[in-house]
C-alpha positions in Angstrom: -23.0 2.1 9.6 -24.0 1.2 6.1 -24.6 -2.5 5.5 -21.9 -2.6 2.8 -19.4 -1.4 5.3 -20.0 -4.4 7.5 -19.2 -6.7 4.6 -16.1 -4.7 3.6 -14.8 -4.8 7.2 -15.4 -8.5 7.5 -13.7 -9.0 4.1 -10.7 -7.0 5.3 -10.4 -9.2 8.4 -10.3 -12.3 6.1 -8.0 -10.7 3.5 -5.7 -8.6 5.4 -5.7 -9.3 9.2 -6.1 -13.0 9.4 -3.2 -13.9 7.0 -0.7 -11.7 8.9 -1.8 -12.5 12.4 1.1 -14.9 13.1 3.6 -13.3 10.8 6.4 -11.0 12.0 6.9 -7.5 10.6 10.3 -8.7 9.3 8.7 -11.4 7.2 6.2 -9.0 5.8 9.1 -6.6 4.9 10.8 -9.5 3.2 7.6 -10.2 1.2 7.4 -6.5 0.3 11.0 -6.6 -1.0 10.2 -9.7 -3.1 7.1 -8.1 -4.6 9.1 -4.9 -5.3 11.6 -6.8 -7.4 8.7 -8.6 -9.3 6.9 -5.3 -9.8 10.0 -3.6 -11.1 10.6 -6.4 -13.6 6.9 -6.2 -14.7 7.1 -2.4 -15.2 10.3 -2.7 -17.1 8.6 -5.1 -19.6 5.4 -3.0 -19.9 4.7 -0.4 -22.5 4.0 3.3 -22.2 0.3 3.9 -22.8 -2.4 6.2 -21.3 -4.0 3.3 -19.5 -0.7 2.1 -18.0 0.2 5.6 -16.9 -3.3 6.0 -15.3 -2.9 2.6 -13.5 0.6 3.3 -12.2 -0.4 6.8 -11.1 -3.2 5.2 -9.1 -0.9 2.7 -7.5 1.6 5.4 -6.5 -1.2 7.5 -5.0 -2.6 4.6 -2.9 0.8 3.6 -1.7 1.6 7.2 -0.6 -1.8 7.6 1.0 -1.1 4.3 2.9 2.2 5.5 4.0 0.6 8.6 5.5 -1.8 6.4 7.4 1.0 4.2 8.7 2.9 7.2 10.0 0.1 7.7 12.5 1.8 4.8 14.4 5.0 7.0 14.6 3.0 9.9 16.1 1.8 11.9 13.1 -1.8 13.0 13.4 -4.5 11.0 11.6 -6.0 12.8 8.6 -9.3 11.7 7.2 -8.7 12.2 3.5 -8.9 10.4 0.2 -5.8 9.4 -1.8 -6.3 11.8 -4.7 -3.8 14.5 -3.8 -1.1 11.8 -3.3 -1.6 10.6 -6.9 1.0 11.9 -9.4 -0.2 13.4 -12.7 -0.9 10.9 -15.5 0.7 13.5 -17.7 4.1 12.4 -16.4 6.2 10.2 -18.7 6.2 6.4 -18.2 9.8 6.5 -17.0 9.0 9.3 -14.5 6.0 7.3 -13.1 8.1 4.1 -12.9 10.8 6.1 -10.9 8.1 7.6 -8.7 6.7 4.1 -8.0 10.1 2.8 -7.1 10.9 5.8 -4.8 7.4 5.4 -3.2 7.9 1.7 -2.6 11.4 2.3 -1.2 9.8 4.8 1.2 7.2 2.2 2.2 10.0 -0.3 3.0 11.9 2.4 5.0 8.7 3.2 6.9 8.1 -0.5 7.5 11.6 -0.9 9.0 10.9 2.1 11.2 7.7 0.5 12.4 9.4 -2.8 13.0 11.6 -1.1 15.6 8.5 -0.2 17.6 7.7 -3.9 18.0 4.5 -5.7 17.1 1.5 -4.1 18.7 -1.5 -5.7 17.1 -3.9 -3.6 19.2 -2.7 -0.4 17.4 -5.0 0.2 14.5 -5.3 2.9 11.8 -8.5 3.5 9.9 -8.8 2.7 6.2 -11.6 4.6 4.5 -13.2 1.4 3.1 -12.0 -1.4 5.3 -12.2 0.2 8.8 -9.5 -0.2 11.4 -6.4 -2.2 10.3 -3.3 -3.2 12.2 0.1 -2.1 11.0 0.8 -5.6 9.6 -2.6 -5.6 7.8 -1.8 -2.2 6.3 1.5 -3.5 4.9 -0.3 -6.5 3.5 -3.0 -4.2 2.0 -0.3 -2.2 0.2 1.3 -5.3 -1.1 -1.9 -6.9 -2.2 -3.2 -3.7 -3.8 0.0 -3.3 -5.9 -0.1 -7.0 -7.0 -3.7 -6.9 -8.0 -3.6 -3.5 -9.7 -0.4 -4.4 -11.6 -2.4 -7.1 -13.5 -4.0 -4.2 -15.4 -0.6 -3.0 -16.6 0.4 -4.5 -19.9 
């Protein structure tokens, strides 16, 4: 294992696993709903620009890739892949990308609800390419934190 990986995995434990350890999936879903509303408002007040389209395309791609990883908990096979082919084209219009983001987030929320019916199994982990094994709750936090931090680059 590369030394950097140890630090990334340790950071993931502090950033994603520890904060959700005592939270229910229902609470995490509620937080995702809240951040969805905030993100929608932010996007509605942001302008169409190549940089904003690039950023939103990245966010959609990561969220779709994360969904694919989360579906492993529902029985789909694990695929070791990057997020690139989940990312929509930056050539799409701003309105199309905003719609894709909303549809993608709604799919994340639906998936989270499906996962909540399985119950909380903190021992079930799915590998993240950079952060190592993450629990379902940590994956949901990762997707929420990723969106919130990347949205800061959209003006």
